[in-house]
N, C-alpha and C positions, 0 to 999 in steps of 0.2 A: 170820602169826606171824613175829616178828623173829628173824633168825639171830644177833643180838648178845646174846641172853639168856644169863645166867650165874647160877650159884648165888651167893647172898649169903654163904654159909658153905661153904667147901670144905676140910675138914680133911685133912691128909696122913695117911699110914698110921701114922706114929709117934704122932700125936695120938690116933688111934682105938685102937691096940693097945698103946700105951706102958704099960709096967709089967706086962703079961701075960707069963707064961712062954711059951717057945717051944712047949712041949707043948700049952698051951691054944690058941694061935694055930693050930697044926697041926690040932688036933681040930675047931675051928670051920671051918677051910677044908675039911676032909674032909666034915663034915656039910653045908656049903653046896653042895659038889659033888654029894652024894647028892640033895639037894633039886632041883638043876638037872636031874639025870638023871630023877627022878620026874616033873618038870614036862614033859619032852619026850616022855614015853611016852603 
């Protein structure tokens, strides 16, 4: 496998969450963290 492989599309954080309220972004981050914890158990 080549070490030079990259994504063809690599959006930045503003593109992904642009327009969402801070509260929504915070809640999504909280839920993602909980999923991570569940996965490691």
